[in-house]
C-alpha positions in Angstrom: 2.1 -4.7 18.0 1.9 -0.5 18.1 0.4 1.1 20.9 2.1 4.2 20.3 0.4 7.8 20.5 0.6 10.1 17.8 4.0 11.4 16.4 3.3 15.0 14.8 6.6 15.5 12.7 5.0 15.0 9.3 6.4 11.3 8.6 3.7 9.5 10.7 0.2 9.7 10.4 -2.6 8.2 13.3 -4.6 5.9 11.5 -6.6 5.5 14.5 -6.2 7.0 18.5 -4.3 3.5 19.1 -2.7 3.0 15.9 0.2 5.6 14.0 2.1 4.8 11.2 5.0 5.8 9.4 3.8 7.5 6.2 5.8 5.3 4.1 4.4 1.9 4.2 6.9 -0.9 3.6 5.6 -3.3 0.9 5.9 -7.4 1.4 4.3 -8.1 -2.4 7.6 -8.6 -3.8 8.8 -11.5 -1.4 5.5 -13.4 -2.5 7.8 -14.2 -5.7 8.3 -12.6 -9.3 10.6 -10.2 -7.8 14.2 -12.6 -7.9 14.9 -14.2 -5.0 14.6 -13.9 -1.8 17.3 -14.7 0.9 15.5 -15.5 4.3 18.2 -14.9 6.5 19.6 -11.4 4.5 15.6 -10.6 4.3 15.7 -10.4 7.9 18.7 -8.3 8.9 17.2 -5.7 6.3 14.0 -5.7 7.5 15.7 -4.5 10.9 18.0 -1.8 9.2 14.2 -0.5 7.8 13.5 -0.7 11.4 16.3 0.9 12.8 16.2 3.8 9.8 12.6 5.0 11.1 10.5 2.3 9.3 8.6 0.9 11.0 5.1 0.4 9.3 4.8 -3.2 7.0 2.2 -4.5 4.7 1.2 -8.0 4.0 -1.3 -10.5 3.2 -1.6 -13.9 3.8 -0.9 -14.9 0.3 2.2 -13.4 0.2 4.2 -16.1 0.4 6.4 -16.3 4.0 5.8 -12.6 4.3 3.8 -13.3 7.8 6.7 -15.7 8.9 9.3 -12.7 8.3 7.0 -10.7 10.6 7.4 -13.1 13.5 11.1 -13.9 12.7 12.3 -10.1 12.4 10.3 -9.1 15.6 12.3 -11.7 17.6 15.4 -10.9 16.6 14.2 -7.3 16.6 13.6 -8.2 20.8 16.5 -10.1 21.1 18.9 -7.7 20.3 17.1 -4.1 21.6 14.7 -5.9 24.3 10.6 -6.5 24.0 10.0 -2.2 24.7 11.2 -2.0 20.8 8.8 -3.9 19.3 5.7 -1.3 20.4 7.2 0.4 17.1 6.3 -2.1 15.4 3.2 -1.9 13.0 2.2 -4.9 11.0 -0.9 -5.1 8.7 -2.1 -8.3 7.3 -4.3 -8.9 4.7 -7.4 -12.0 4.2 -7.8 -12.9 0.9 -10.2 -16.1 1.0 -11.5 -17.9 -2.1 -15.4 -16.8 -3.0 -17.6 -19.3 -1.5 -19.2 -19.8 2.0 -18.1 -17.7 4.8 -18.6 -19.1 8.4 -17.7 -18.1 11.7 -15.1 -20.9 11.7 -13.8 -20.0 8.7 -12.7 -16.4 10.0 -11.7 -17.2 13.5 -9.2 -20.1 11.7 -7.9 -17.5 8.9 -7.4 -14.9 11.8 -6.0 -17.1 13.9 -3.5 -18.8 11.1 -2.6 -15.4 10.8 -1.6 -14.9 14.8 0.4 -17.8 15.0 2.3 -16.8 11.7 3.1 -13.1 12.6 3.6 -14.7 16.5 1.3 -12.0 18.0 -2.1 -12.0 20.2 -3.8 -9.3 18.0 -3.8 -7.4 15.0 -2.8 -4.2 14.2 -5.5 -3.8 11.2 -6.6 -6.9 9.1 -7.3 -6.0 5.7 -10.6 -7.7 4.2 -10.1 -8.5 0.2 -13.2 -10.1 -2.3 -12.4 -11.7 -5.1 -15.8 -11.5 -6.7 -19.1 -9.2 -6.0 -21.6 -11.7 -7.6 -20.7 -13.5 -4.3 -22.6 -11.9 -1.5 -20.5 -13.5 1.4 -18.4 -10.8 1.4 -20.9 -9.3 4.0 -20.8 -12.2 6.4 -17.0 -12.4 6.3 -17.0 -8.6 7.4 -19.2 -9.0 10.2 -17.7 -12.2 11.6 -14.5 -9.9 11.4 -16.4 -7.0 13.4 -17.1 -9.6 15.9 -13.3 -10.7 16.6 -13.0 -7.0 16.3 -14.9 -6.5 19.4 -13.2 -9.6 20.9 -9.9 -7.2 20.5 -8.3 -9.8 18.1 -8.1 -7.3 15.8 -7.5 -4.1 16.8 -8.8 -2.4 13.2 -10.9 -3.7 10.1 -9.8 -2.5 6.7 -10.5 -3.3 2.8 -8.5 -3.8 0.1 -9.7 -2.9 -3.5 -13.4 -2.5 -2.7 -14.9 0.5 -4.4 -17.1 3.0 -3.9 -20.8 1.1 -4.5 -19.6 -2.0 -2.0 -18.0 0.8 0.8 -21.9 2.4 0.4 -23.2 -0.6 1.5 -20.8 -1.4 4.3 -21.4 2.0 5.9 -25.5 1.5 5.1 -25.0 -1.7 6.9 -23.4 0.1 10.3 -19.6 -1.6 9.5 -17.1 0.5 10.7 -14.3 0.5 8.2 -10.8 2.2 9.0 -9.1 2.2 6.0 -9.0 1.4 1.8 -6.1 -0.1 0.7 -6.2 1.1 -3.3 -3.9 1.9 -5.9 -3.9 5.5 -6.2 -0.8 7.4 -8.5 -0.4 9.9 -10.5 -1.1 7.5 -13.5 -4.3 5.8 -11.8 -6.4 8.7 -10.7 -9.4 6.6 -10.3 -10.2 7.1 -6.4 -10.3 10.9 -7.3 -13.7 10.3 -9.1 -15.6 8.9 -6.3 -13.4 7.4 -3.6 -11.7 10.1 -2.4 -14.6 11.9 -1.6 -17.0 9.0 -0.1 -14.2 8.0 2.3 -14.0 12.1 3.6 -17.6 11.6 4.3 -17.6 9.1 6.0 -14.1 9.0 8.0 -11.7 6.4 5.7 -8.9 6.6 5.4 -7.1 5.5 2.2 -3.5 3.5 2.2 -2.1 4.1 -1.3 -0.1 1.6 -3.4 1.2 1.4 -6.9 2.6 5.1 -6.5 5.6 4.5 -8.0 4.6 2.0 -10.4 6.2 -0.8 -10.1 9.3 1.6 -10.4 9.0 2.5 -13.8 8.7 6.3 -12.4 12.0 6.3 -12.3 15.1 8.0 -13.9 15.2 4.1 -15.3 13.2 4.9 -17.9 13.6 8.5 -18.4 14.8 9.6 -22.2 13.6 6.0 -23.6 12.2 6.5 -26.3 11.7 2.9 -27.3 9.4 0.9 -24.8 11.5 -1.7 -22.4 11.0 -5.2 -24.1 9.1 -8.3 -21.4 12.4 -9.4 -21.0 13.5 -6.0 -19.3 10.6 -5.4 -17.2 11.6 -8.4 -15.3 9.2 -8.4 -12.2 5.9 -8.5 -11.6 5.2 -5.2 -11.1 6.8 -3.8 -14.0 4.8 -5.9 -16.0 1.7 -5.1 -14.1 1.9 -1.3 -14.4 3.6 -1.0 -17.7 -0.2 -2.1 -18.9 -1.7 0.5 -17.0 0.6 2.6 -18.6 -0.8 1.6 -21.8 -4.4 2.3 -20.7 -3.7 5.9 -19.5 -2.1 7.2 -22.6 1.1 5.0 -24.1 4.6 5.5 -23.6 5.5 8.8 -25.8 3.0 10.4 -23.4 4.8 8.3 -20.2 7.7 10.0 -21.3 6.6 13.8 -21.1 5.2 12.7 -17.8 8.8 11.6 -16.5 10.5 14.6 -18.2 8.2 17.2 -15.9 8.5 14.8 -13.0 12.7 15.1 -13.5 12.6 18.9 -14.4 10.1 19.1 -10.7 12.6 16.5 -8.9 16.2 18.8 -9.7 14.1 21.6 -8.3 14.2 20.1 -5.2 17.0 18.3 -5.1 15.5 14.5 -5.1 14.5 11.8 -7.3 11.8 11.1 -9.6 10.0 8.4 -7.4 10.3 11.2 -4.3 8.3 13.4 -6.6 5.7 11.0 -7.5 4.9 9.8 -3.6 4.8 13.9 -2.4 2.7 13.9 -5.1 0.1 11.2 -3.8 1.1 11.9 0.2 -0.1 15.3 -0.2 -3.9 14.2 -1.2 -6.7 14.4 1.0 -7.1 11.5 3.0 -4.1 9.6 2.1 -2.8 8.0 5.2 0.1 6.3 3.5 1.8 5.4 0.7 3.1 1.9 0.5 6.7 1.1 -1.5 7.5 -2.5 -2.1 10.7 -3.5 -0.5 12.7 -6.2 -2.1 14.6 -7.4 1.3 18.4 -8.4 0.1 17.7 -7.2 -3.2 17.5 -3.2 -3.4 17.2 -0.6 -1.0 15.6 2.0 -1.6 15.3 4.0 2.5 17.8 7.1 1.8 15.9 8.0 -1.1 12.8 7.3 0.8 13.2 9.0 3.3 13.8 12.2 1.0 10.0 12.3 0.2 9.8 14.2 3.4 12.2 16.9 3.0 10.0 19.1 0.2 6.7 20.0 0.0 5.1 20.3 -3.7 4.0 24.0 -5.0 1.3 24.9 -6.9 3.6 25.4 -10.0 4.4 21.8 -9.5 0.9 20.0 -9.6 0.2 22.4 -12.3 2.9 21.0 -14.7 2.0 17.5 -13.9 -2.0 18.2 -14.2 -1.4 19.3 -17.3 0.3 16.2 -19.0 -2.8 14.3 -16.8 -4.9 16.4 -18.8 -4.5 14.5 -21.9 -4.3 11.3 -20.8 -6.9 8.6 -20.9 -9.4 8.7 -17.8 -8.8 5.1 -16.1 -12.3 5.3 -14.5 -13.8 5.0 -18.1 -11.5 2.5 -19.1 -10.9 0.3 -16.3 -14.1 1.5 -14.0 -13.8 2.3 -10.3 -11.0 1.1 -7.5 -10.5 -2.2 -7.2 -12.2 -3.5 -10.5 -9.0 -4.7 -12.6 -9.4 -7.9 -10.0 -13.3 -8.5 -10.9 
């Protein structure tokens, strides 16, 4: 797994002294179901193509169907083709998502060992912890046991997924060393800017952003559509999830105004709407990377994703985007802090 030094080419980010990641992280939630049939053989071949094109960072979870197994199979195939040295370029971040309940040291160790076995690795680059119920206090026990495993070298770095600012404050007050928090962050969902970004900046915690493209809704496919897409057209879990977020944000009419504005900016740089949406978040403070889902063997966005690094937004671009956002609902007031929609 990754032990590389910093690569200062704009496409990479040094998350830790021994962990450099690509700023576009390949998200594997899409292979867990609800996004079309995934052929395992085609998926592994597609992972190799992502790797060869430089997209070497992968985000997965123990609950993402065969994602952890795919990482093992992909790395085995990669080493067969190129040799084991190439494996040092791969970064794979998994998540532990236990059912709320009593957490014991043995349960934590067994769960982490299961991920190690499935991924075929001796240690985890980054273990991201998610907890469903704040009323159940055992999440702190889990984090302390995970910290023990980090001290043993089984986990290299400890991160979080969808924790709010209040809980991060409790963790830092308890002396826990947290590297990152994976949260929803997009032009539509700017809740992190209320409290999370400033807190993370003060405490040297980095953000890994997902939902940046709203499951594909931030694209030319939906530009100029006066009628909202039907439930039948929203044929993936991602589309259905983020359409609900758009409804809360301000509705389809305002969303069309946003798409029009993003399209004008995209034409200015000869890129896609999705590239503008990703670039907007990548330029935000303490954002290490954006997670863009991959539908392995179904669709391929490698060429488009690479365009994110061919330009920078200027003040007029920000002003135009922010003028639309200023007319939307404040999702922090509607939903709550980061991750509150899961609780």
